[in-house]
N, C-alpha and C positions, 0 to 999 in steps of 0.2 A: 504493500500500500504506500510505503514511503516513496517508492520509485514513481508512482502515479502523481503524488504530490509534487515531487521535483520536476516531473515532465510538465505539469500544469503551470508551475512557476516559471519554467524556462520558456513556455509558449505564451507568457502573459501578454505580449504585444500582438499576438495573433488571436483575436477574440474567439473565433470558431474552434481553433485547436484547444484553447484554454478551457472552453466550455466542455469539449469532448473528453479531455483528460480528467476534468473535475467530475464529470458525470460517472466515468468509470471508477474514480476514487470513491465517490459517494456510494455507488452500488456495492463495491467490494467491502467497504466498511460496514454498510448496512447488513451485508451477508455475514461477515466475520464477527463483528462485535455486537451489534444491536440485537439481532434475533437469536443469538446463541446464549443470551442471558448474562453476558459478561459486562454488566453495567458499571464499570469501574471509573472511567473518565467521562464517558458519555452515557446518555440514556436514550431510549427509543423515541421519547417525545422530541428531543432535539434533532434526531436523525430524520424523522418524518418531515419536520419543518425544513431542515437543511436541504435534503436531497431533492424532494419533490417541488417545494415552492420556490426556493432561492434560484435553482437552476432553470426552472420553467420561466420565471420572470426575466432572468438574464438572457435566456434564449430569445424571448420576445423582443428584448431591447436590441440584441445583436441584429436580428432580422429587420426591424423597423427603423432603427436609428441610422441616420446618414453621417452624422458628425463622429469622426474617429476619436476626438477628445472626450466626448461624452461616453463613448464605449470604453475608453481607457479608465475614466473615473468610475464607471459602473463596475468594471472588473476589480478595481481597488477596493470598492465598498464590499463586493462579494467576498473578497479575500479576508477583509477585516471581520466580516460577519461569520465566516467559516471558523476563524480562530477564536472568536467569541463563543461560538457554540461548543467548541472543543475544550476550552480551558477549564481545568479543574481547580486552579488556584484563583482565589477571589481577587487578588491584585491584578493578575493577567486579565481576568474577566472585566475588571473596571477599566483597564488600559485600552482594550479593544473596543469596549463600550463607548469610550470617549473618542477614540480614533475614528469611529464610524461617522462622526459629525463632519470630519474634514472634507471628504469628497462631496457631500451634499452642500456644504457651505460654498465650495468652489463652483458647483453647478449653478446655485442660485445667484451668486455674485457675478460669475463670468458669463452665464448664458440667459439670465433673466432679461425680460424685454423692457421693464419699466423701472423708473428711478426708485419706486417704493421698495425695491429689492434690498436696499441698504437697511431700511427700517426693519424689514422681516429678518434679515441676518442678525441684527442686534437682538431682536426678540429670541431668536434661536440660540444665540451664544449665551445670553444672560440667564435665560431659564435653565439651560444646561449647567452652567457654572454654579449658580446659586443653589441648585438642588442636588448637584453631584458631589460637591466638596465635602459635605457632612458624612458621606459614605466612608471617606478615608479616616474620619474621626472614629467611627465605629470599628473599623478595621484595626486601628491603633489600640482602642480600648479592649479589644478581644485578644490582645497579646499576639497578634498575627497568626492565630490558630485557624483562621477561616479557611475551610476547604469544603466545597459544597458536596463532596462525596460523603463526608461524615458530618453533615450539617445538622446537628441536633442541639444547638445552643438554645437555651430558653432566655430570651432577652427581655428587658423591661419594655414597657409600652413606649417610652420616649426613644429608646434605642431602636426598637422595631420600626417606629415611624420614620426616624432619620435614615435608617437603612433602606426602607422601601421608597423613600421620597425620590431618589434619583431614577428609579425604575418607573415611578408614577408619571414623571414628566414625559417619558417616552411612550406611555400608554396611549395618549395622555388622558388623565382623569379630568373631569370638568373642574374649572377654577385654575388648572395649570395648562389649559389647552390653547391659550390665545396665540401661541407661536405657530400652531399647526395650520389654521386657515390662511394666515399671512404667508407662511412659507410655501404652501401649495399654490396660492394664487400667483405668486411671483416666479415660481420655479418653472423650468421647461418641462415638457411632458415626461421625459425620461426620469428626471429627478422626482417628479410627483409619483410616478409608478414605484420607484425604489423607496421613496419616503413612506408611502402607504402600505406597500406590500412587504417590505423588509425591515425598515427602521423601527416601525411600531412594534414589530415582533421581538426586537431586542429587549424592550421593556418587559414584555410578557414572559419571555424566556428567563430573564433575570429574576422576575417575581416568583416564577415557578421554583427557582432554585432556593429561594429563601423561605419558601412555604413551610419548611421543616421546623422553623422556629416561630411560626405564627400560631399563637395560642388562641383558644376559643374566646378568651377575654378580649383580645385585640381585634377580632374580626368584625365587630359590630360597626366600627367607624367606617371601614372600607365598604361594607354592605350598604350602609346609609348613603355614602358618597356616590357609589355606583348607581343607585336608584335615582338620586337627584340628578346626576349627570346624564343618565339615559333620557329622562323626560325633558329636562331643560334644553339639551342639545338637539333633541328631535324637534322641539318647538322652534329652535333657532333655524332649522332647515326650512321651515315653512316661509320664513321671511327673507330668504336669499334670492337675489336676482341673478347672481353669477353661478352658473352650473358647476364650476370647479369648486367654488366655495361651499356649495350644497354637498358635493361629494366629500369634502373635507370634514364638514360637521357630521355627515353620516358616519364617517370613520370614528368620530368621537363617541357617537351613540353606541356603535358596535363594541368599541373598547370598554365602554361602561358596562355593557352586558357581559363581556368577558371577565372583567374584574369581579362582577357579581358571582359568576360561576366558580371562579377560583377562591373567592372569599367564603363560599359555603363550607369548604373543608370536607367535602365528601368525595369519594372516588369517582362517582358518576359526574359530579361537577367538574372534576379535573379532566376527565375524558371529554366532556362536552366543551370545556374551555379549549382544549387542544384542537378539537374539530372546528370550533368557531374561529380559532386563529387561522387555520388553513383556509376556511371558507372566506374569511375577510381578506386574506392575502390575495387570493385569486380574484375575488369580486372587485375589491377596490382598485387593484392594478388595472383591471379591464375597464372600470368606470373612467379612470383618469386617461387611459389610452384612447378610448372612443371619443371622449370629450375633447382631448387634445387633437385628434385627427379631424374632428369637425372644425376646431379652431384654426388649424392649418389651412383648411380649404375655404373657410368663410371669414376668417379674421375676427370672429366674435364668439364669446362664450356665454352671452346673455341668454337666459332661458326663453325669452320671447322670440329670439331668432333661431332657436334650436328646433327646426321644423322641416317638413317635406322630405323625410328620410325614405318613405315608401316609394316616392317617385324617383329617387336618386339611385339607391342601391338596396336591393332586397336582402342581400347577405349582411350588409351593415345593419339594416333594420332588425333582422333576426338576432344578431349578436347583441345589439342594444337592448332588445326586448328581454333576452335571456339573462343578461347581466343585471339589469335593474329589477327584474322580477326576483332574481336570486338575492339581491340586496334587501328586498322586503320580506324574504323568508318563504318562498313558494316551494312546495314539494315538487319533484324529488331532489331539490338541491341540497347541498351539504349544510347551508345556512339553516334550512328548515329543521333538519335532524338535530343539529347542535342546539338550536334555540329551544326546541321541544324538550331536549334532555335537561337543559338548564331550568326550564319551568318545572319539569317533573321533580328535579332535585330540590328546587325551592319550595315546592308544595310540602315536602317532608319536613323542612325546617321552619319556614315562616309562611303561614297561609294568608296573612293580612296583606302582604305586598303584591299579591297576584293582580289586584286592581290597578296598581301603578304600572305593572308590566303590560296590562291590557291597554292602558292609555298610550304607552310607548308604541305598541304594535299598531294601534289605530292611526297614529300620526305618521309612523314610518311607512305604512302601507299607502297612506294618502299622498305623501310627497313623491314616492317612487312611481305611483300610477300617474300622478300629474305630469311628471317629467316624460313618461312614456307617451301619454296622450299628446303633449306639446310637440314631441319630436315627430309624430306621424303626420299630423295635419299640414296642410299648406300646398300650394301649387308651384312654388319656386323650385327650380332644379339646382341642387347643391352638387358641385363638381367633386364628388368623392371617388377615390380610386378603389376599385373593387378588390384588388389584391391586398390592400391595407387591412380590410376587415378579415380577410382570410387568415392573416397571421395569428389572430387571437383565438382561432378555433381550438387549438390544443388546450389553452387555458379554460375555455368554456367547457370542454370535455372533462377536465379535472374538477371543475366547479360542480358538475352534476354527476360525479363519478360514484357508482355504487360500490366500487372496490373499497372505498373508505369504510363503508358499513360492515363489509365482511372482515375488514382488518381489525376493527374495534370490538367486534362481537364474535 
């Protein structure tokens, strides 16, 4: 396996070869380590995320992106995320967690179209710095014993809050989410795809690793915060006129749902959380990809101009339909299965909060359907390239894949 890693590093400047060797490396590691029960440095959760989602997203970027600089930065981010998923030392985990900011920041500053990109970069940097530095304090207070392989520390509430704060910014939970819509709106399409599909998963993977020290006493705060975040950010989606901003707030609602499933502290909640991560990774990547392709052809992202897809390209319309229906949790998509499992797990613990989740589903379904209806109508012909929508079909297949069901059960 080490030879595949070296080959992929040597072919770093040839994106297609880099992807090919990385895919072989991931598959061999999945075969040798993950499914043989030797969960010493890595676990199966990390590998499913790593192999299937990261490489599928990177493959879509290689095919669709024309700029070689953006391909290079995407490869760098993929590499940092790979080492983040593999590190067993908490300090290495923190280091690669922070390094993942670097390529995204260059993408926003170097390839963003508007002057507001400077403000969004400030948001991104300061949120990350202020919430990530306390992590090192906890590491120091634990006498450098942190290793998530044997992570059974019982921390105080304050320590637990400080430790999880740096991961919460990358979720991002509501009240720490302001950098996300700003970064998405200013970023190029490739950076938005990586930001939604991969960078938000770093926070969830990090939180999964510190769940061992999350006591039942500490969980109530995160459950409460996730429920507030789900409802408030779904209402924020209703008032968006920019379709990219709507997709960003939609990511915040799904991440709130994911935090809820992880905070329940049941095995079914953890499984549902992993599936929700995968579903959100594929769905949000495709949402930003399709909105970006419409923007490239019509120079507008406003919801009022997002129309006449049926007359322009049937394949694009079908992909758009499937992606936004999956976003609202329609069966047989992976989103539906994971959200159903979260609700079933929550019924066991807290019956009162089902009403709040019902409000969330009602609003989420409304804005997804509204966007679909807007995009269909109209007589104007948009000059969409048919091949462009064909690139995203593998991700649509992964999004509605029954293979996941058989794997988890």
